[in-house]
C-alpha positions in Angstrom: -21.0 -62.6 27.4 -18.2 -62.7 25.2 -15.6 -60.2 25.7 -14.7 -57.4 23.1 -12.2 -57.7 21.0 -8.5 -55.0 21.4 -9.8 -54.2 18.1 -12.9 -53.3 18.7 -12.2 -51.6 22.1 -9.6 -49.3 20.5 -12.6 -48.5 17.7 -14.8 -47.4 20.4 -12.0 -45.6 22.4 -11.5 -43.7 19.1 -14.9 -43.0 18.2 -15.4 -41.5 22.4 -12.5 -39.3 21.5 -13.6 -38.1 18.0 -17.4 -37.4 19.7 -15.4 -35.3 22.4 -13.6 -33.5 20.1 -16.8 -32.7 17.6 -18.9 -31.8 21.2 -16.2 -29.6 22.2 -14.0 -28.1 19.2 -11.8 -25.8 21.8 -10.9 -28.4 24.2 -8.2 -29.5 22.0 -6.7 -26.0 20.9 -7.0 -24.9 24.6 -5.2 -28.1 25.9 -2.3 -27.3 23.4 -2.3 -23.9 24.0 -1.6 -24.8 28.0 1.0 -27.3 26.9 3.1 -25.2 24.9 2.8 -22.0 27.6 4.4 -24.6 30.2 7.2 -26.0 28.2 7.9 -22.1 26.9 8.1 -21.0 30.4 11.5 -22.8 30.6 13.1 -20.0 28.4 13.3 -16.7 28.4 12.6 -13.6 25.5 14.2 -12.5 22.7 16.5 -9.0 22.6 13.8 -6.6 21.6 11.0 -8.3 24.1 13.5 -8.2 26.9 14.1 -4.0 26.2 10.4 -3.6 25.8 9.9 -5.0 29.2 13.0 -3.3 30.8 11.5 -0.3 29.7 8.2 -1.2 31.5 9.8 -1.8 34.5 11.8 1.4 34.4 8.4 3.2 33.7 6.9 2.2 36.4 9.9 3.6 38.5 8.9 6.9 36.9 11.3 7.1 33.8 10.1 8.9 31.1 9.8 7.3 27.7 11.3 9.5 24.9 13.4 11.4 27.3 15.0 9.2 30.2 14.8 6.3 27.5 15.8 6.8 23.9 13.4 4.5 21.6 12.7 4.7 18.1 9.4 2.8 18.5 5.9 4.3 19.1 4.8 3.8 22.6 1.8 1.4 22.2 4.1 -1.6 22.5 5.6 -0.3 25.7 2.5 0.5 27.5 1.7 -3.1 26.8 4.6 -4.1 29.1 3.3 -1.9 32.1 0.6 -4.6 33.1 3.2 -7.1 32.7 5.9 -5.5 35.1 3.5 -4.5 37.4 2.1 -8.2 38.1 5.4 -9.6 37.7 6.1 -7.3 40.7 3.2 -7.5 42.7 3.7 -11.9 42.5 7.4 -11.7 42.5 7.6 -13.4 39.3 10.2 -12.8 36.6 8.6 -10.8 34.3 9.3 -12.8 31.0 7.2 -15.6 32.7 4.3 -13.3 33.2 4.7 -12.3 29.2 4.6 -16.0 28.1 1.5 -16.9 30.3 -0.2 -13.5 29.0 0.5 -14.3 25.5 -1.1 -17.7 26.1 -4.2 -16.5 27.3 -4.2 -13.9 24.3 -3.8 -17.0 22.2 -7.0 -18.7 24.0 -9.3 -15.6 23.8 -8.5 -15.1 20.1 -9.3 -19.0 19.4 -12.3 -18.7 21.3 -13.3 -15.6 19.7 -12.5 -17.5 16.1 -14.5 -20.8 17.0 -17.8 -18.5 17.5 -17.2 -17.0 14.1 -16.2 -20.3 12.0 -19.2 -22.5 13.0 -19.8 -23.2 9.3 -17.4 -25.4 9.7 -18.1 -28.8 10.6 -17.1 -29.7 14.0 -14.4 -32.5 13.7 -12.9 -30.4 11.3 -13.1 -27.1 13.1 -11.1 -28.7 15.7 -8.2 -29.4 14.0 -8.2 -26.1 12.5 -8.4 -24.7 16.0 -5.5 -26.9 17.1 -3.7 -26.0 14.2 -4.2 -22.3 15.1 -3.1 -23.0 18.7 0.3 -24.1 17.6 0.6 -21.5 15.0 -0.3 -18.6 17.3 1.7 -20.0 20.5 5.0 -22.2 18.9 5.6 -20.6 15.7 6.6 -17.5 17.2 8.5 -19.3 20.1 12.1 -17.2 20.7 9.7 -14.1 19.8 7.3 -14.6 22.0 5.7 -11.1 22.8 7.0 -9.4 19.6 5.0 -7.1 17.7 4.8 -9.8 14.9 3.0 -12.1 17.0 0.7 -10.0 18.7 -0.7 -8.6 15.5 -0.8 -12.6 14.2 -3.1 -13.1 17.3 -5.3 -10.3 16.6 -5.4 -10.7 12.8 -6.9 -14.2 13.0 -10.7 -13.5 14.7 -10.3 -10.3 12.8 -10.3 -12.4 9.5 -13.0 -14.8 10.5 -14.9 -11.7 11.8 -14.3 -9.8 8.4 -15.5 -13.4 6.6 -18.3 -13.9 8.2 -19.7 -10.0 7.5 -18.9 -11.1 3.9 -21.2 -14.3 4.2 -23.8 -12.3 5.9 -23.9 -14.5 9.0 -24.8 -13.2 12.4 -22.6 -11.5 14.6 -23.2 -10.4 18.2 -22.2 -7.0 19.6 -20.0 -7.7 22.0 -17.9 -10.3 19.9 -18.0 -7.5 17.5 -16.5 -4.9 19.6 -14.2 -7.0 21.1 -12.7 -8.1 18.1 -12.3 -4.7 17.1 -10.7 -3.7 20.1 -8.1 -6.5 19.3 -7.9 -6.0 16.4 -7.3 -1.8 16.9 -4.6 -2.6 19.3 -2.7 -5.1 17.3 -2.7 -3.8 13.8 -1.9 -0.2 15.5 1.3 -1.5 16.7 2.7 -0.7 13.7 1.6 1.7 11.2 2.8 -1.0 8.3 0.3 -3.4 9.9 -2.8 -1.0 8.8 -2.4 -2.6 5.4 -4.0 -5.4 6.4 -7.4 -4.2 7.8 -7.5 -2.0 4.7 -7.3 -4.6 2.6 -10.1 -7.0 4.1 -12.0 -3.8 4.5 -11.5 -3.7 0.5 -12.3 -7.6 0.1 -15.8 -7.2 2.2 -17.0 -4.0 0.0 -16.1 -6.2 -3.4 -18.3 -9.2 -1.6 -21.2 -7.0 -0.5 -21.5 -4.2 -2.3 -24.7 -2.6 -1.7 -24.8 -4.3 1.8 -21.7 -3.1 2.9 -21.6 -0.7 5.7 -18.7 0.8 6.7 -19.6 1.7 10.5 -20.2 -1.4 12.0 -19.4 -2.2 15.7 -16.0 -4.0 14.7 -14.5 -0.9 12.8 -16.3 1.8 15.1 -14.1 -0.2 18.0 -11.1 -0.6 15.9 -11.3 3.8 14.9 -11.8 4.4 18.3 -9.0 2.7 19.9 -6.8 4.4 16.9 -8.1 7.6 18.0 -7.5 7.6 21.5 -3.7 6.3 20.8 -3.5 9.2 18.4 -4.7 11.3 21.4 -2.4 10.2 24.1 0.5 10.4 21.7 -0.3 14.3 21.1 -1.0 14.8 25.0 1.8 12.6 26.8 4.2 11.3 24.4 4.7 13.9 21.9 8.3 13.7 22.1 8.1 10.8 19.9 7.0 13.2 17.0 9.2 16.0 18.1 12.6 14.2 18.9 12.2 10.6 17.7 10.8 10.9 14.3 13.2 13.5 13.4 16.1 11.1 14.6 14.7 8.1 12.5 14.6 10.2 9.5 18.3 11.0 9.4 19.7 8.2 11.1 18.0 4.9 10.8 18.4 4.3 7.3 21.5 2.0 6.9 20.1 0.0 9.9 18.5 -2.5 7.8 18.7 -4.8 4.9 22.0 -4.2 2.8 20.3 -5.6 -0.3 16.9 -6.7 -1.4 18.2 -10.4 -2.1 18.8 -10.3 1.7 15.0 -10.2 2.6 14.6 -13.5 1.3 15.3 -15.7 4.4 14.2 -19.2 5.0 10.6 -17.8 6.6 10.0 -15.3 3.8 10.5 -18.1 1.2 8.4 -20.7 3.3 5.5 -18.0 3.9 5.5 -17.2 0.0 5.3 -20.9 -1.0 2.2 -21.6 1.4 0.8 -18.5 0.1 1.3 -19.4 -3.8 -0.6 -22.8 -2.8 -3.4 -21.2 -1.5 -3.6 -18.6 -4.3 -3.3 -21.2 -7.1 -6.6 -23.0 -6.0 -8.5 -19.3 -6.0 -11.6 -21.8 -7.3 -11.5 -23.3 -3.9 -11.2 -20.3 -2.2 -14.3 -18.6 -3.7 -15.8 -21.2 -1.3 -13.5 -20.9 1.6 -14.5 -17.4 3.1 -12.0 -17.7 6.2 -9.6 -19.0 4.0 -9.9 -16.3 1.6 -9.8 -13.6 4.7 -6.2 -15.0 6.1 -5.1 -15.1 2.5 -5.6 -11.8 2.5 -3.9 -11.4 5.6 -0.7 -13.1 4.2 -0.9 -10.9 1.2 -1.0 -7.7 3.2 1.4 -8.9 6.1 3.8 -9.7 3.0 3.8 -6.3 1.8 3.9 -5.2 5.1 7.4 -7.1 5.8 9.0 -5.7 2.4 7.8 -2.1 3.0 10.0 -2.4 6.5 13.0 -3.3 4.4 14.8 -4.9 7.6 14.7 -8.4 6.8 14.9 -9.8 10.4 13.1 -13.2 11.3 10.8 -12.3 13.2 9.0 -9.3 10.8 8.1 -12.6 8.4 6.0 -14.4 11.7 2.5 -12.8 10.7 3.0 -13.5 7.0 4.4 -17.3 7.8 1.2 -17.5 10.2 -1.6 -16.6 8.0 -0.5 -18.1 5.1 -0.4 -21.6 6.7 -3.5 -21.1 8.9 -5.3 -19.6 5.1 -4.1 -23.5 4.1 -5.4 -25.0 6.9 -8.6 -23.7 6.6 -8.5 -24.3 2.8 -8.7 -27.8 4.0 -11.3 -27.5 6.5 -13.8 -25.4 4.3 -13.0 -27.1 1.0 -15.0 -30.3 -0.4 -13.7 -32.3 -3.1 -10.0 -31.2 -2.7 -7.6 -32.0 -5.6 -5.1 -34.8 -4.7 -2.0 -33.0 -5.2 -2.9 -30.5 -2.3 -4.0 -33.5 0.1 -0.5 -35.1 -0.5 1.2 -31.5 -0.4 -0.6 -29.8 2.4 0.7 -32.0 5.5 4.4 -31.5 4.6 3.6 -27.5 3.9 1.3 -27.2 7.4 4.7 -28.6 9.1 7.5 -27.0 7.6 6.9 -23.3 9.2 7.4 -25.3 12.7 10.8 -27.0 11.5 12.0 -23.2 10.7 10.8 -22.6 14.8 12.9 -25.9 15.7 15.8 -25.1 14.0 15.9 -21.1 15.2 15.6 -22.4 18.8 18.5 -25.2 18.1 20.7 -22.9 16.8 20.1 -19.5 18.7 22.5 -16.4 17.4 22.6 -14.9 20.5 23.7 -14.7 23.6 27.0 -16.3 22.2 30.1 -17.5 24.0 31.9 -13.9 23.5 28.8 -12.3 25.2 28.2 -14.8 28.0 31.8 -14.2 28.8 31.6 -10.8 28.7 29.4 -10.4 31.5 30.5 -13.5 33.5 31.3 -13.1 37.3 28.3 -10.0 37.3 25.7 -10.4 39.5 21.9 -9.2 39.6 22.2 -5.2 40.3 25.6 -4.7 39.0 25.4 -2.1 36.6 26.7 -2.6 32.8 27.4 -0.2 29.5 27.3 -1.6 26.2 29.0 0.1 22.9 27.3 -2.0 20.1 25.4 -1.1 17.3 23.7 -4.6 17.1 21.1 -4.1 20.2 20.7 -7.8 20.5 24.2 -8.0 22.2 23.0 -6.0 25.8 19.6 -6.9 25.5 20.4 -10.9 24.9 21.5 -10.6 28.6 21.1 -7.5 30.5 17.3 -8.4 31.7 18.1 -11.9 31.9 21.0 -11.2 34.1 19.2 -8.8 36.0 22.1 -6.0 35.5 21.4 -2.4 35.9 21.6 -0.7 32.2 23.4 2.3 32.1 22.5 4.0 29.0 19.7 5.6 27.9 20.0 4.2 24.5 19.2 0.1 23.8 22.4 0.2 21.4 24.1 3.0 19.4 22.6 2.1 15.9 22.9 5.3 14.7 26.6 5.3 14.8 26.4 3.1 11.6 24.6 6.5 9.5 27.3 9.3 11.8 30.2 7.2 10.3 29.0 6.7 6.7 28.3 10.5 6.7 31.6 11.2 7.8 33.2 9.6 4.6 30.4 11.5 2.5 31.8 14.2 0.3 29.1 16.6 2.0 28.7 15.6 5.1 25.1 16.3 6.9 25.6 18.5 9.9 22.4 17.4 11.7 24.5 13.8 11.9 27.9 15.4 12.8 25.9 17.2 15.8 24.0 13.7 16.2 27.4 12.1 17.0 28.1 14.8 19.5 25.6 14.4 21.9 25.2 10.7 21.6 28.6 10.3 23.0 28.0 13.3 25.3 25.1 11.7 27.0 26.9 8.3 27.3 29.5 10.2 29.3 26.4 11.6 31.2 25.0 8.5 31.9 28.1 6.5 32.5 28.8 9.3 35.3 25.2 8.6 36.7 25.3 5.2 36.9 28.9 4.0 36.9 29.3 0.6 35.2 31.0 -1.8 36.5 31.7 -3.3 33.1 32.0 -1.3 29.4 31.6 -4.1 26.8 32.6 -2.7 23.3 32.0 -4.6 20.0 35.6 -4.3 18.0 36.4 -5.0 14.4 37.1 -8.6 14.8 33.2 -9.1 15.2 32.2 -8.1 11.5 28.7 -9.4 11.8 27.9 -6.7 14.5 28.8 -3.8 12.6 32.3 -1.3 12.8 34.2 -0.1 15.4 32.6 2.5 17.1 35.0 2.8 19.8 37.3 5.3 18.2 34.1 7.8 17.7 33.7 7.9 21.4 37.4 8.1 22.2 37.6 11.3 20.3 35.7 13.1 22.8 38.3 13.8 25.9 35.7 13.2 28.2 34.7 9.7 27.2 38.6 9.1 27.1 38.6 10.0 30.8 36.1 8.1 32.0 37.5 5.1 29.9 40.8 5.8 31.7 39.2 4.5 35.2 38.7 0.7 33.3 41.0 -1.5 32.6 40.8 -4.3 30.0 40.1 -8.0 31.2 39.1 -9.9 28.3 39.6 -9.4 24.1 37.3 -11.6 22.0 34.7 -9.9 19.7 33.9 -7.8 22.8 36.5 -6.1 24.5 35.2 -5.9 27.8 36.7 -3.2 30.5 36.0 -3.7 34.4 36.1 -0.6 36.5 39.3 0.0 38.4 39.0 3.6 40.1 36.2 5.3 40.7 34.6 7.9 38.3 34.1 11.5 39.0 30.6 12.9 40.3 27.9 13.5 37.6 28.2 17.1 36.5 25.1 16.9 34.9 21.0 16.3 36.0 20.5 12.1 36.0 17.4 10.6 34.7 14.9 9.8 36.6 13.8 5.9 37.3 16.6 4.2 35.9 
């Protein structure tokens, strides 16, 4: 009996691997999710997510959102933090780790649902599309794990697959449709801008089905039910968001965003639009690729949401970039007789988003040397106060260092509008009053929770906005508080260390903080 040659052995091994993947298309995707999640556990979360997790901790401790903590976003995202922080407390784990594992589980569930809905794609192609989807859902956001944009991307992929199946007239089980609808309701409900996407998908389904279109389906009923429940809860328990926060946003949030339309075109948006354009230019192929078509519509919708928000923050482009990349991947998986230029360009285009992720990971903006220096020597449980327009400065270190945060505001972003208003020929009295209010509240907060350090952004750091310390020092009470501190360092941040005890608080202190 002659021994098999090495080439024959390699060929047989390759065939066994291909056969295994064809019989279990999800296997490779779930393995990738497990690996990415394990690697991601070595890092932390970005400033917005750190603030979200801190709010979850404080709410579990009895703090009232929009009363003890001032936050401009609707409550749904913060409710999502409650089970994360609850599990972290019960298991004595860091909440960041629980969140990262949770996002891995959500990604796996989304791909399991998607796999059930795209079985018109051959097993091998489906295997590689799901594998690419696992990297897109988990690795593409990376530094922004847990952001609303990652959550909505995770919810949008199976929802797009479901709508594509409806358009093609394929059978969908009731439990699967309801679960995908609930996931869609929770994801799209995170920002009202995101609602553009299911509306566009529904219009696409209506155009494709016409007489066969039914608006009341299990997934749409589930989605609307989630939205209706959210609205009722908002009116019953979080009415302060509408009565207190929305007016604050309307008068003060405008200047806190992109300085110009040109500044919206960062690399993630440009890359996303290029990949999207490649798919759209192959519209003839899209007509035979329903899942790719649905994802393309999602990418267009998320692109509109990005520009309507008009902030230009890189993570806002995650759903656009993710859906555009997955649409191109789905086009390759669903399409036959692909043009040679597309076959040549596609691999590079599909890898390009991850090059951006790696670039951002290697060059994180915060915390920088100055921020780390300002908290050097502090211990877990020490209280800190920050005077900064840029909210990423305090929240790049506060949760990570387990410091006690003294203020009800995540940052004083409204100061930009207040200072602009002061230079106006006809100042808005509401902004004048807001300036007095935030300083007075900050004094009360610092007297209730005396910061061991107060860290102030000064003009040296022009990237982080104007100098707001003079705005606070106009108030004699704040000046009296700061007189108990001495400057211990001056960089782009001015760091004040508590030198003598503050007087007792005169106002009622917030609870749960």
